[in-house]
N, C-alpha and C positions, 0 to 999 in steps of 0.2 A: 502338514499329516505329519503324526508323530505317536502313533500307540504302538499297545502291545500287542505284536500277531506272534502266532504258535506255527505254521504255519510249516518252516522247516526243522519244528522240535530241536533246534537250535538255537541260540541266544544272538551271535552274531551273526546269523543268517538273517534272523526274523526281529533283529532288531533294525539293519538296513531295509530287512520289506516294510516295518512299520512308519520307515522317517521318507522312506522313496517311492513316490507313484513310477516311475523309471523299472525300479527293481522289483514293485510288485508287477508291473502289465509283463517285464518279460518274464519274470515266475509261472504268471500264467500260459505266456506264449510256451512256455519249455513243458505244461505240465501236459502230457500225454506220450505215453506209452514207456513213463518211467514211473516210479514209486513218485506218490507227493511230495514227502519230502524231498526225491531228489531235486525235485525241479523246484522247489523254491532254494533250493540251498544254490541252485546255478550263478541266481545272479551276485553275493556274498563271493564266491568263488571266480565270477570275472572281474568283479572291483576288485579284487587281492590279486589276480595278475595283473591287471591295469596299472597296479602300483595306487591305488586311490580307495577309499573310503567313501564314494558315491559312485554313480553311475550317469552321465551325463551323454544324453542322446547325441550332440555335438563331436563330443572326441569319440564315440561307439561308429559313425556314420565316416568319419577323418583317419579309419584301417583298411589298411588292402586288405581285402576280405580274405585271402590266402593267408594272412599273418591272424588277424582274428578268427578265423577256423581253427587254425594251430592251437590259439588259445582256448579256443575249447575242448581240441583234442587231446591236449596236457593229460597226462593219466594224475589225477582220477578224469577221467571225461565229463563232462559238462552234462552229457545228453547219452544216450544210445548213440544217435546220430546226430554227434559235433558239429560235421560241414554242414549240410543243411539246415541244424534248428542257427547256426554260425549268420547262414545266410538270411534266414527269416530273421533275427535280431535285430540285423542290419533294415534292411527293408522295414521295419518298425519304426525304427529309428529314423530314417527319411521319412520315412512319413508324417511323422514326428515333428521334425525341423522343419520341410514343406508346408504344410496345417496347423500347424499351432507356435510354430518357431523356439521348438525343441524341448516345449515342457507339457509333461503329461497330464498337471494337474487341468490346465486352460481344455481337456477334453469333459472335464462335468464344474468346473467352476462358475460359468454362468450359463450353465446349460437350465433350461424351463420346465424340463418332464423329464419322468422315466425313460418316456415312448423318444424321446430324440435323444438321451442320455444311448437308449441300445441299440438306435442309430448310427451314433459318435464309434460306440464301440465294433459292430459289426462293419465300419467300413474300416476298422484297422489290418494292416496286411495279419495273413495267419489267426484272424480270431473268426472265425464263425456265426451263427447265433447261439449254439449248446454254450461258446466259450466266453462268449459278449456276455448271454446271461447271468452266466455262475463270477461273473468277474462283476458285472453289475449287484449281486448279492452281497457280494464280497466288499463294496462301498458301501452298502447300504446295511449292511448289520453290524460290520467291525469297523468301517472309516468314517463313518455318522454325514457320507452323501448319500443325501436323501431328497433326491424330486419330486416333487407330487406324483403320485402315481410309478415308485421304482419297485417295490413288490409286485402289482402288478405285471409290468412292462420287464422282469426276472423270470416270472414263469414261477414257475415251483421250486426251484431253488430261492426264493424270497419269502416263502412262507417262513413264518414265526414257529422256532418250534423244531425245524427238521436237521436231519445229518446227513444230506444227498450231495454234498460237494466240501468245496476246500474254505467257503462259507461263510461254513459251518462248525468248523475246526477251530476251538479256542484252547486245547490243550489235548495230552495223550488220550484218554479218555473220547470224548466228542470224534478224534481220530478215530480211532479203532471203532469207533458205532459206524460214519461217514465209509470205512472198507466195507463192515459189517453190511450196507446197503450198496454199494456200488458192487461187490461179489453176488447181492442177492438177486440187483437186476439182471449181472451179467447168466447168472443159470437159467433165470426165466427165461432170460432171450433166446439164448442157447436149447431149452427146455420147449421153446413156441415153433422153433425153426423145424421146417418137416427133413425128415428122416432121410438121406441119401438111398435113393434104391436102385 
């Protein structure tokens, strides 16, 4: 895997995301309750604090949980909730070690269909259906991982020409479009809620 991504809007962080499947998975895991760019800068920050230029599931699992949590908590923190996210990252890496010998690309290397890949992604700790569909769309749209039926399995996130998620971010303009879409969706959901009375 060696592509140019623009999810963090930071050359060093994006370079890591483009060459490291584990970095991309961790960035996706971190992408909740914080701005997208902050989430996808996280893997590069973790790698730098580990003193490496890549991430390895075995190395992350080997950390004492308290030490790894401190690594994410140091200023500036990797996430708004660094302790709980450190635990989730270690759980994700432990799962990859146990099920895929620590090789995240094995998730999709031999996959037979988009549906099967979606099921594998949903099996990851911290990946619900929506997060799994967004990551599947990212794999298909930007990373060239396109098993049969991948667009259908990714749901609306797989739609060509849409600006719904990180799968559609290729630069500052598309980032702005995705952000606008998310704000519209949030406003519509808020408007649809019955007023408390």
